[in-house]
Structures are given as C-alpha cells and as structure tokens.
N, C-alpha and C positions, 0 to 999 in steps of 0.2 A: 110550807104550808100558804095555802092560799089566801089572801085576803084585801079588801076594797080601801081605797084611801078616799075619805067623803071630805070633802072643803066642806069649812065654815060660809055662812050666808055672806060674809061680806067678800069671800074669795073663790064667790062661785060665779066666776070668767072665764067664757070660755076661749079667750082670746089668750090666756096665759098659760094654753096647753099650746098652743098655734104650734105646729112644728114636732112636741115631742111623741107622739105616733111614730117617727123615722130613728127613735131608738131604742135599743131592747131591752137596755138595763137603766136604772137609777137609783141614785146616792137618795137615803132619807135621811135628815138629820132630825130628829128626835128627844123625849126627856121621858128618863124614869121615872114619870113619874108615881109609883110606889114606891121607889127608895129616894124619894127625897129626904134630905136630911138638913140640921142646919147645921153641926157639927158635920168635919170630915177626917177623913186618916192621911197620911202622908205616904201608908203603907197599907198593903189589902193582902189575903191569902189567897192564889188562886186554886181551885178545886183540884185541875191537873195537876198539880203540885203539892197534893195531898191537904191543903187544906191549913198545912200548920208553918209552911215556911212562906215567909214575909216579901214581897215585889213592891218597888214603888207603885201609886196608884195609876200614875201615866205609863207605867209600860206593861197595863194590864187593860183590858176593858170593861173591868170591877162596873157592877153599876153605882159602888157607893163612891161616886166623886164629888168634885168641890162644884161643877157645875151642871150635874144631874144629865146631859146629852149624850146621846147614843147615836151610832151613827153605824148604819144597815144599806149592805148593798142590795137591792131586790129585779125581780126579772119583770119586765113591763109584759103584762100580759094583752090586754084590752086595754080602751079607752069610751066610758060609753059619754057620751057628751048631755044626751037629753035623759036624763032622770028626773022624777019629782025632787032630787035630794038633789039637783044640779050635776056637773060632771064627776063622775066615779072613775078613778083607776081601779084596774083590777090587775094585783103584782102576784109574782110568787117566790118563795123565800125569805120570806117577814119574818124577823123574828121577834116581835112586839105583841104585848097585851091589847085587848079590845079596848078602844077608847084611848089607844095611846094618843098623845097630844104631839102631832108634826110640824116641826119650825119650819123647814124648808124642802123642797124635793130641786135635787139636781142631774141633769143628764151624769149617765159613765161614758164615759169615753174612752174607749181603750188602750188609743194611743199613749196617752198619759196616764190614767189611773192603772194598770197593769203592770209589775216589773216582777216577772219570773226571776232575775235574778235575786231579789232581797230576803233576808235573814226575817227568819219566824222567831227569834230569842225563843225562849223556853218551848212557844209549842213548836220547834221545830223537834222537840222531843215526845212530844206530848201527840202529837197528830192523830194519829196512826191508834190511840188510844179507842177501842168501842168492847160493850157487852152482849154477846147472842142474847136472843130472844128468846126463852121460851113460851108462849100466847094460846090457849087451847083456842081452835076454831068458834069453839061456843060464847068464851068470854068476847072474842074480837067481832062477832057479827052484833052483840052493843053497839060498838062505834060504826056512824055511820062510813059508806064504803071509799071517801072521798077523803075521810081523815085516817085511814088507820097506816095506810104508808108513815105517813108524819109523827104518830105515836109510836112506832115502832123504830122510828131514825130518833126522837128525842130520848126513847128508853136506854137507846142502844148507844147514847152519851150519857149515859151516866146522872141520873136526876137526883142522886141522894145526896148529904153532904159529905163531902170528901173523906171527912178525918174518921167514918164510922164507916165499919166495915165487920159489920157482925152477921153472920148468913143466917142467924132465925131471927130477923129485926125485922119489921111489916111497916115499909115507909109507905105514904102515900102524896099525891099531888092530882093537881087537876091541871085538865088538859081538853081546851075544845065544849067544855059546858059535862065535860064527863068524870068523874072520880077514881083514879087509877089506882089499885094497893098493889105493891109487890115488892120482893122480897131480892135478894141477891147473894149467889155460893159461887165464889169460885168463878170468875169470869161469866155468868150465867144471869140472868133477871127471869124471875118467875114471874109471870101477872097472875096476882091471887083471885080480882075483882075489879071489876068496871061495872060501875053502875053511873048511867045518866043523872046530871043535879036538876 
C-alpha cells in the first residue's frame, strides 16, 4: 500500500529531513493504536500456525504486546517539502492503518539491517502460504485502480481467523474505504461483493 506520513505541527521542520532523500527505505516505529490493552498475555496464537498453537509474544509480530509498538520497513517513494500540511513523506509497502501514530523514522541501512542468512523461526515453514484469488472484473472495477493489486495481495494472505475453515461462511473486511465480502474453499478465495463505504 502507498501511504503518506504527515508530521504533527511541532515536527514540521524541513531540517529534520535533510539527507533522507538519499535513502531508498525507512524503518517506521509506530503504535498498534487499535490494539492497545491494559493487560497482556505472554503467549499468542499466530494465524499462520492455525490459530490454536501458542508461542511467546516476543517470538511474534502480534499487535497484542505489552508495549503496543510496531516496526515496519517501507520504501521511500518521494518527499514533498512544501505543502500546507508541512513536509510529507510518500512511502509504499506500509502495513499501517489510516491515522496510525508514528513515533520515529530511521533510515534502513542495507549493510547493517539485511541478514540473508537469518532464520525465520516458524515463519520459514509458512512463508509460501497464499490463496488463489477469484474476483470478477465487475467487482474489481468498484475499487480504485491504484488499490486493486494491493487488495488482491491482502486477500491472498488470507485475512480470515485461522482457526475457521468453513467453505460456506461469508467473511468481511474493510480495506481502503471498501467493504469486501468473501469466502474460501480449497485454497481459493472467492470475492462475493465489494462496496464503497
């Protein structure tokens, strides 16, 4: 997904961005603002493990954490310095909700931040998981053209609760201002309806 990072008024200082245009990617530290809880659990049930196996919260990227802090790597597409909202960063690959509070921005350093030899724990076994997407052109035409591929990518990652596998059940999710209804059967996700909200 493409996104804009807009600074709060007290941080709208162009000098703070000096040199940032030289980097292709950024780390964002942000808050899981819609998942903040008073209590926390030391274990969670990752969806890719079927939703029933528990692992330690610090062995996952679950939003239900004691600190509610998220970390994302995004591509810096461009910087607009002079807008009525102050400087704006245009990024892609953002896995954030609209209005997500961002605490900090740091440049991604390929020689430090990339470790191709690293092991991915339980995710090494599930990284190839994905659904085939079946959606009619008529339904897809409801979605703005710049969001269609992102929608299909999100659906391919199977947004259902992992412990549910009823091929007749209709699921729904909100995506970029659209309500999307779908069902899943034998590895294929069938889009039933898409409506603008």
